[in-house]
C-alpha positions, 0 to 999 in steps of 0.5 A, a space after each residue: 500500500 502506498 504510504 500516502 493512504 495513511 496520510 489521507 486517512 488521518 487528514 479525513 478523520 482527524 476532526 472527529 478526534 481533535 474537536 475535543 481539545 477545543 469544544 466548550 463542552 469539554 471545558 465544562 465537563 472538566 470544570 465540573 470535576 473541579 479543575 479551575 480552567 480560568 486559572 489553569 487552562 492547560 488543566 483542560 488538556 493535559 490530564 484529560 488526554 493523559 488519563 488513558 495512561 493512568 495516574 502518571 507523573 508529569 515527566 511521563 506526560 511530557 515524554 509521550 506528548 513530546 513537544 511541550 516544555 517541562 514547565 507547561 506540562 508541570 503547570 497543566 498537571 499540577 495536582 491533576 490526580 488529586 482533583 479527579 481520577 483518570 477514570 473520572 476524566 475518561 468518562 468526562 471526556 466521553 460525555 463532552 464528546 457526546 455533547 459536542 458531536 450532537 451539537 455540531 453533527 446533529 442527525 448525521 450521528 444517527 445515519 447508518 453511515 456512522 455504524 458502517 464507519 465504526 466497523 471499518 475503523 475498528 477493523 483498521 485498529 486491529 492492525 495496530 500493535 502496542 510495542 513502542 506506542 504508549 499513547 495508543 496502548 493506553 487508549 487501547 486499554 479503555 473499554 469501548 463506548 456503546 454509542 456508535 458515534 462514541 465508538 467512532 471517536 474512540 477508534 479514530 483516537 486509537 488510530 490517531 495516537 498510534 500515528 502520533 507515537 510513530 511520529 515521535 519515533 521518527 523524530 527521535 531517530 533524526 535526533 530532534 527534540 520536542 522543542 526543535 520539532 516545534 521550531 521545525 513546524 514553524 520553519 515549514 511555513 504552514 499553519 503555525 507562526 512562532 509566537 502562538 506555538 512558542 507560547 502554547 508549548 511553554 517555551 521562553 524566547 531564549 529557549 526557542 532561539 537556542 533551538 533555532 541556533 542548533 538547527 542552523 548549525 545543522 544546516 536545516 534552517 537559514 538566516 531567517 526561520 525557514 527551512 533550507 533545502 536540507 532542512 526541508 528534506 529532513 522534515 519530508 523524511 520524517 513525514 514520510 516515515 510517519 506515514 509508513 509507520 502508520 500503515 499497518 492499521 490501514 493495510 489491515 483495512 485495505 485500499 477500498 476499505 480506506 477509501 470507503 472510511 474516508 467517504 463516510 467520515 468526511 461529512 462529519 469532519 466537514 460539519 465539525 470544521 464548519 461549526 468551529 470545532 477546531 477553533 477556526 471557522 
């Protein structure tokens, strides 16, 4: 199978997972557990995503999330497991997903297409393995929800975290740190610019500039903050390897199954994006 299939499937399905990081329903559910999101907005992201791993300490969260600073993770995880248990957060996250998807997708969730998409996505998950895939393994240990649209969210979460674990492996092989990965994301010149990414990942200006200098020394970034040809080639190699490492899931589904899954999920993803579910309209 051409590795580009794994990228196409990821792009088509990603909104069905990623909306949970932006939805007001998620913030409401976490606040109801006792997290003060006005004082610590990061508490609405780190503990809820890490909950599938159990009550792990902040360094484990930083290792598996990869491109956030130790300071950002420590702040986001501060007293997290004293406020609520991982099991409570997993349940709150599913409640938020249920509410958010019903708001954004409405009657689409009751379509037979969702049940068909679930069957295909679960088949793809059968191609995943846990070795070296901590975020995938944690989520794979959770019970499957009952409602079809929540099963679809869970399946796409598994596939997404499986891919993400592989992406981190590809970065590590190239000797790229979490901070350098963020700097390279900006160097690519696509969606993110320096200051928003630096601030959300919790790095100081000095730390960012030092990482930029290291990439310049490697010949990957020029005098500005954009890639050189060599840096662009490294970035492409990482992305290609990420696609390859995600392939076992999609090979289990097959070319036609992958095409059909994308076809079935696109209307949901379109609704989510148009409803501002990814923080943009």
